[in-house]
C-alpha positions as CSV (number, residue, x, y, z in Angstrom):
1,M,0.1,0.0,0.0
2,Q,2.9,2.4,0.8
3,K,4.6,1.6,-2.5
4,H,1.5,2.5,-4.1
5,F,1.0,5.9,-2.4
6,I,4.7,6.7,-3.1
7,L,4.5,5.8,-6.8
8,F,1.1,8.0,-6.9
9,L,3.0,11.0,-5.6
10,L,5.7,10.5,-7.8
11,T,3.3,10.6,-10.8
12,L,1.6,13.8,-9.5
13,L,4.9,15.7,-9.2
14,T,6.0,14.3,-12.7
15,F,3.0,15.8,-14.3
16,G,3.1,18.9,-12.1
17,L,6.7,19.9,-13.3
18,K,5.5,19.1,-17.1
19,A,2.8,21.8,-16.7
20,Q,5.0,24.3,-15.5
21,D,6.5,25.4,-19.0
22,D,8.5,28.9,-19.2
23,P,6.2,31.5,-20.8
24,S,7.5,33.1,-24.0
25,P,9.1,36.6,-23.8
26,V,7.2,39.4,-24.4
27,T,8.5,41.0,-27.5
28,K,5.9,42.8,-29.2
29,T,4.9,46.6,-29.5
30,F,1.2,47.7,-29.7
31,A,-0.7,50.8,-29.0
32,L,-4.0,51.6,-27.2
33,K,-5.8,54.3,-28.8
34,N,-8.3,56.5,-27.7
35,V,-8.4,55.3,-24.3
36,T,-9.1,57.2,-20.8
37,I,-5.7,57.1,-18.8
38,V,-5.7,57.5,-15.0
39,Q,-2.1,58.6,-14.3
40,A,-2.8,59.5,-10.7
41,P,-5.8,60.3,-8.6
42,G,-7.5,63.2,-10.1
43,K,-5.3,63.3,-13.0
44,V,-7.2,61.5,-15.9
45,M,-6.4,61.9,-19.6
46,E,-9.3,61.5,-22.1
47,Q,-8.7,60.2,-25.7
48,G,-4.8,59.3,-24.9
49,T,-2.6,56.7,-26.5
50,L,-0.6,54.4,-24.5
51,I,2.6,52.8,-26.3
52,I,3.4,49.4,-24.7
53,K,7.0,47.9,-26.1
54,N,8.4,44.3,-24.7
55,G,6.0,44.5,-21.8
56,L,6.9,48.1,-20.6
57,I,4.9,51.5,-20.9
58,Q,7.1,53.5,-23.2
59,A,4.7,56.3,-23.8
60,V,1.6,58.1,-22.8
61,E,0.6,60.8,-25.0
62,K,-2.6,63.0,-25.2
63,H,-2.6,63.2,-29.0
64,P,-2.4,60.3,-31.6
65,Y,0.9,59.0,-31.3
66,S,3.0,58.5,-34.5
67,F,5.1,55.6,-35.0
């Protein structure tokens, strides 16, 4: 009985490790246009553009951003 329990636990651990694949790195650039951006409490920007590159905010603009 103890051997079956240990075998069961090892099987669960093996599948658990396989399920934890590394996510692919974020390498895209995209823009969110015509959005409402809250920069701080009480500081709101209407119809703004938010540029995100490699997972980080690169620019926040009031007018449409040109690439």
